[in-house]
MARBA-3410 file (N, C-alpha, C, O; in Angstrom, 1 decimal):
107
7.3,-30.0,-4.3,7.2,-28.7,-3.7,8.4,-27.8,-4.0,9.5,-28.3,-4.0 ~ 8.1,-26.6,-4.3,9.1,-25.6,-4.6,9.8,-25.2,-3.3,9.2,-25.2,-2.2 ~ 11.0,-24.7,-3.4,11.8,-24.1,-2.3,12.1,-22.7,-2.7,12.4,-22.5,-3.9 ~ 12.1,-21.8,-1.8,12.4,-20.4,-2.1,13.3,-19.9,-1.0,13.1,-20.2,0.2 ~ 14.3,-19.0,-1.3,15.1,-18.4,-0.3,14.4,-17.0,0.1,13.6,-16.5,-0.6
14.9,-16.5,1.2,14.2,-15.3,1.8,14.2,-14.1,0.8,13.2,-13.4,0.7 ~ 15.3,-13.9,0.1,15.4,-12.7,-0.8,14.4,-12.9,-2.0,13.9,-12.0,-2.5 ~ 14.2,-14.1,-2.4,13.3,-14.4,-3.5,11.9,-14.2,-3.0,11.0,-13.8,-3.8 ~ 11.6,-14.5,-1.7,10.3,-14.3,-1.2,9.9,-12.8,-1.2,8.8,-12.5,-1.4 ~ 10.9,-12.0,-0.9,10.6,-10.5,-0.9,10.1,-10.2,-2.3,9.1,-9.4,-2.4
10.7,-10.7,-3.4,10.2,-10.4,-4.7,8.9,-11.0,-5.0,8.0,-10.3,-5.6 ~ 8.7,-12.2,-4.5,7.4,-12.9,-4.7,6.2,-12.1,-4.1,5.1,-12.0,-4.6 ~ 6.5,-11.6,-2.9,5.5,-10.8,-2.1,5.1,-9.5,-2.9,4.0,-9.0,-2.6 ~ 5.9,-9.0,-3.7,5.6,-7.8,-4.5,4.7,-8.1,-5.7,4.2,-7.2,-6.3 ~ 4.5,-9.4,-6.0,3.7,-9.7,-7.1,2.2,-9.5,-6.8,1.8,-9.4,-5.7
1.4,-9.5,-7.9,0.0,-9.4,-7.7,-0.6,-10.6,-8.5,-0.3,-10.7,-9.7 ~ -1.4,-11.4,-7.9,-1.7,-11.4,-6.5,-0.6,-11.9,-5.6,0.2,-12.7,-6.0 ~ -0.5,-11.4,-4.4,0.5,-11.8,-3.5,0.2,-13.2,-3.0,-0.9,-13.6,-3.0 ~ 1.3,-13.9,-2.7,1.0,-15.3,-2.2,0.4,-15.3,-0.8,0.5,-14.3,0.0 ~ -0.2,-16.4,-0.4,-0.7,-16.6,1.0,0.5,-17.1,1.8,1.1,-18.1,1.5
0.8,-16.3,2.8,1.9,-16.7,3.7,1.4,-17.3,4.9,0.5,-16.8,5.6 ~ 1.9,-18.5,5.3,1.4,-19.3,6.4,2.6,-19.7,7.3,3.5,-20.4,6.9 ~ 2.6,-19.2,8.5,3.6,-19.4,9.5,3.1,-20.6,10.4,2.1,-20.5,11.0 ~ 3.9,-21.7,10.4,3.4,-22.9,11.1,4.2,-23.0,12.5,4.1,-24.1,13.1 ~ 4.8,-22.0,12.9,5.5,-22.1,14.2,4.5,-22.0,15.4,3.3,-21.6,15.2
4.9,-22.5,16.5,4.1,-22.4,17.7,4.0,-21.0,18.2,4.8,-20.1,17.9 ~ 2.9,-20.7,18.9,2.6,-19.3,19.4,3.8,-18.7,20.2,4.1,-17.5,20.0 ~ 4.5,-19.5,21.0,5.6,-18.9,21.8,6.8,-18.5,21.0,7.7,-17.8,21.4 ~ 6.9,-19.0,19.7,8.0,-18.7,18.8,7.8,-17.4,18.1,8.7,-16.8,17.6 ~ 6.6,-16.9,18.1,6.2,-15.7,17.3,6.8,-14.4,17.9,6.9,-13.4,17.2
7.3,-14.5,19.1,7.9,-13.3,19.7,9.2,-12.9,19.1,9.7,-11.8,19.2 ~ 9.8,-13.9,18.4,11.1,-13.7,17.7,10.9,-12.9,16.4,11.9,-12.4,15.8 ~ 9.7,-12.7,16.0,9.4,-11.9,14.8,8.5,-12.6,13.8,8.5,-13.9,13.8 ~ 7.8,-11.8,13.1,6.8,-12.4,12.1,6.9,-11.6,10.8,7.2,-10.4,10.8 ~ 6.7,-12.2,9.7,6.6,-11.5,8.4,5.2,-10.9,8.4,4.2,-11.5,8.7
5.1,-9.6,8.0,3.8,-8.9,7.9,2.8,-9.6,7.0,3.2,-10.0,5.9 ~ 1.6,-9.8,7.4,0.6,-10.4,6.6,0.5,-11.9,6.6,-0.3,-12.5,5.9 ~ 1.2,-12.6,7.5,1.1,-14.0,7.6,-0.2,-14.5,8.3,-0.7,-13.7,9.1 ~ -0.6,-15.6,7.9,-1.6,-16.4,8.7,-0.8,-17.3,9.6,0.1,-18.0,9.1 ~ -1.2,-17.3,10.9,-0.5,-18.2,11.8,-1.3,-19.5,12.1,-2.4,-19.4,12.6
-0.8,-20.6,11.7,-1.4,-21.9,12.0,-0.4,-22.9,12.5,0.4,-23.4,11.7 ~ -0.3,-23.1,13.8,0.8,-24.0,14.3,0.6,-25.4,13.6,-0.5,-25.9,13.4 ~ 1.8,-26.0,13.4,1.8,-27.3,12.7,0.9,-28.3,13.3,0.2,-29.0,12.6 ~ 0.9,-28.3,14.7,0.1,-29.3,15.4,-1.4,-29.1,15.2,-2.2,-30.0,15.5 ~ -1.8,-27.9,14.8,-3.2,-27.5,14.6,-3.7,-27.4,13.2,-4.8,-27.0,12.9
-2.7,-27.8,12.3,-3.0,-27.5,10.9,-4.2,-28.2,10.3,-5.0,-27.5,9.6 ~ -4.4,-29.4,10.6,-5.6,-30.1,10.1,-6.9,-29.5,10.5,-7.8,-29.4,9.6 ~ -7.0,-29.1,11.7,-8.3,-28.5,12.2,-8.4,-27.0,11.8,-9.5,-26.5,11.8 ~ -7.3,-26.4,11.4,-7.3,-25.0,11.0,-7.2,-24.8,9.5,-7.1,-23.6,9.0 ~ -7.2,-25.8,8.7,-7.0,-25.8,7.3,-8.0,-24.9,6.6,-7.7,-24.3,5.5
-9.2,-24.7,7.1,-10.2,-23.8,6.5,-9.7,-22.4,6.4,-10.3,-21.6,5.6 ~ -8.7,-22.0,7.1,-8.2,-20.6,7.0,-7.6,-20.3,5.7,-7.4,-19.2,5.3 ~ -7.3,-21.4,4.9,-6.7,-21.2,3.6,-7.7,-21.0,2.5,-7.4,-20.6,1.4 ~ -9.0,-21.2,2.8,-10.0,-21.1,1.8,-10.1,-22.3,0.9,-9.5,-23.3,1.2 ~ -10.9,-22.2,-0.2,-11.2,-23.3,-1.0,-10.2,-23.4,-2.3,-10.2,-24.4,-2.9
-9.5,-22.3,-2.6,-8.7,-22.3,-3.8,-7.4,-23.1,-3.6,-6.4,-22.7,-3.0 ~ -7.4,-24.3,-4.1,-6.2,-25.2,-4.0,-5.1,-24.8,-5.0,-4.1,-25.4,-5.0 ~ -5.4,-23.9,-5.9,-4.4,-23.4,-6.8,-3.7,-22.2,-6.4,-2.8,-21.7,-7.1 ~ -4.1,-21.6,-5.3,-3.4,-20.4,-4.8,-2.0,-20.7,-4.5,-1.6,-21.8,-4.1 ~ -1.2,-19.6,-4.6,0.2,-19.8,-4.2,0.3,-19.6,-2.6,-0.1,-18.6,-2.1
0.9,-20.7,-2.0,1.0,-20.7,-0.5,2.5,-20.9,-0.2,3.1,-21.8,-0.7 ~ 3.0,-19.9,0.6,4.3,-20.0,1.1,4.3,-20.4,2.6,3.7,-19.7,3.4 ~ 5.0,-21.5,2.9,5.0,-22.0,4.3,6.3,-21.6,5.0,7.4,-21.6,4.4 ~ 6.1,-21.2,6.2,7.2,-20.6,7.0,7.3,-21.3,8.4,6.3,-21.5,9.0 ~ 8.5,-21.6,8.8,8.7,-22.0,10.2,10.1,-21.4,10.6,10.6,-20.5,10.0
10.7,-22.0,11.7,12.0,-21.4,12.1,13.1,-21.7,11.1,13.9,-20.8,10.8 ~ 13.2,-23.0,10.7,14.3,-23.4,9.8,13.9,-23.9,8.5,14.8,-24.2,7.6 ~ 12.7,-24.2,8.2,12.2,-24.7,7.0,11.9,-26.2,7.0,11.4,-26.8,6.0 ~ 12.1,-26.9,8.1,11.8,-28.3,8.3,10.3,-28.6,8.5,9.7,-29.3,7.8 ~ 9.7,-27.9,9.5,8.3,-28.2,9.8,7.4,-27.7,8.6,6.5,-28.4,8.3
7.8,-26.6,8.1,7.0,-26.0,7.0,7.0,-27.0,5.8,6.1,-27.1,5.0 ~ 8.2,-27.6,5.6,8.3,-28.6,4.5,7.3,-29.8,4.7,6.7,-30.3,3.8 ~ 7.2,-30.2,5.9,6.3,-31.3,6.3,4.8,-30.9,6.0,4.1,-31.7,5.4 ~ 4.5,-29.7,6.4,3.1,-29.2,6.2,2.9,-29.1,4.7,1.8,-29.3,4.2 ~ 3.9,-28.6,3.9,3.8,-28.5,2.5,3.5,-29.9,1.8,2.6,-29.9,0.9
4.1,-30.9,2.2,3.9,-32.3,1.7,2.4,-32.7,2.0,1.7,-33.3,1.2 ~ 2.0,-32.3,3.2,0.6,-32.6,3.6,-0.4,-31.9,2.7,-1.4,-32.5,2.2 ~ -0.1,-30.6,2.4,-1.0,-29.8,1.5,-1.0,-30.4,0.1,-2.1,-30.4,-0.5 ~ 0.1,-30.8,-0.4,0.2,-31.4,-1.7,-0.6,-32.7,-1.7,-1.3,-33.0,-2.8 ~ -0.6,-33.5,-0.7,-1.4,-34.7,-0.6,-2.9,-34.4,-0.7,-3.7,-35.1,-1.2
-3.3,-33.2,-0.1,-4.7,-32.8,-0.2,-5.1,-32.2,-1.5,-6.3,-31.9,-1.7 ~ -4.1,-32.0,-2.4,-4.5,-31.4,-3.7,-4.0,-30.0,-4.0,-4.3,-29.5,-5.1 ~ -3.4,-29.3,-3.0,-2.9,-28.0,-3.3,-1.7,-28.1,-4.3,-0.9,-29.0,-4.2 ~ -1.7,-27.2,-5.3,-0.8,-27.4,-6.4,0.3,-26.4,-6.5,1.3,-26.6,-7.3 ~ 0.3,-25.3,-5.7,1.3,-24.3,-5.8,1.8,-24.0,-4.4,1.6,-22.9,-3.8
2.5,-25.0,-3.8,3.0,-24.9,-2.4,4.5,-24.6,-2.5,5.3,-25.3,-3.2 ~ 5.0,-23.6,-1.7,6.4,-23.2,-1.7,6.8,-23.2,-0.2,6.1,-22.8,0.7 ~ 8.0,-23.7,0.0,8.6,-23.8,1.4,9.7,-22.7,1.4,10.5,-22.6,0.5 ~ 9.7,-21.9,2.5,10.8,-20.9,2.7,12.0,-21.7,3.3,12.0,-22.0,4.5 ~ 13.0,-21.9,2.4,14.2,-22.6,2.8,14.9,-21.7,3.8,15.2,-20.6,3.6
15.3,-22.4,5.0,16.0,-21.7,6.0,15.0,-20.9,7.0,15.5,-20.5,8.0 ~ 13.8,-20.9,6.6,12.7,-20.3,7.5,13.0,-18.9,8.0,13.6,-18.1,7.3 ~ 12.4,-18.6,9.2,12.5,-17.3,9.7,14.0,-17.0,10.1,14.3,-15.8,10.2 ~ 14.8,-18.0,10.4,16.2,-17.7,10.6,16.9,-17.1,9.4,17.7,-16.2,9.5 ~ 16.6,-17.6,8.2,17.1,-17.0,7.0,16.5,-15.6,6.7,17.2,-14.7,6.3
15.2,-15.5,7.0,14.6,-14.2,6.9,15.3,-13.1,7.8,15.6,-12.0,7.3 ~ 15.5,-13.5,9.0,16.2,-12.6,10.0,17.6,-12.3,9.6,18.1,-11.2,9.9 ~ 18.3,-13.2,8.9,19.7,-13.0,8.5,19.8,-12.2,7.2,20.6,-11.3,7.1 ~ 18.9,-12.5,6.3,19.0,-11.9,4.9,18.1,-10.8,4.6,18.3,-10.0,3.6 ~ 17.0,-10.6,5.3,16.0,-9.6,5.0,15.7,-8.6,6.1,15.9,-7.4,5.9
15.4,-9.1,7.2,15.0,-8.2,8.4,15.9,-8.5,9.6,15.5,-9.3,10.4 ~ 17.0,-7.8,9.6,18.0,-8.1,10.7,17.5,-7.6,12.0,18.3,-7.8,13.0 ~ 16.4,-6.9,12.1,15.9,-6.6,13.5,15.3,-7.7,14.2,15.0,-7.7,15.4 ~ 15.0,-8.8,13.4,14.4,-10.0,14.0,15.5,-10.9,14.6,16.7,-10.8,14.1 ~ 15.2,-11.7,15.5,16.2,-12.6,16.1,16.3,-13.9,15.5,15.3,-14.5,15.0
17.5,-14.5,15.4,17.8,-15.8,15.0,17.8,-16.7,16.2,18.4,-16.3,17.2 ~ 17.0,-17.8,16.2,17.0,-18.6,17.4,17.0,-20.0,17.1,17.0,-20.9,18.0
END
């Protein structure tokens, strides 16, 4: 699985087609801020909500959580299912809040 830092994600999001952004944090964590355009699927519900990603296992998927740990676990799961372009946001939303959108809180 590839790793990407927050500033690289900004560049990737400008590409066409844009990657599918998936935030795996719990609902109560989303009050700290979200990246525009994300799909929210809490890690604990990922298996039952997998259909939200659609059928294209070759699509670019960027996984996001608070620090990058949970999203990395979900990424390994997706790779086991056959997804081939899975990227983890290293440092998660805390890195995004520090390096890209300082209006968001680090928690």
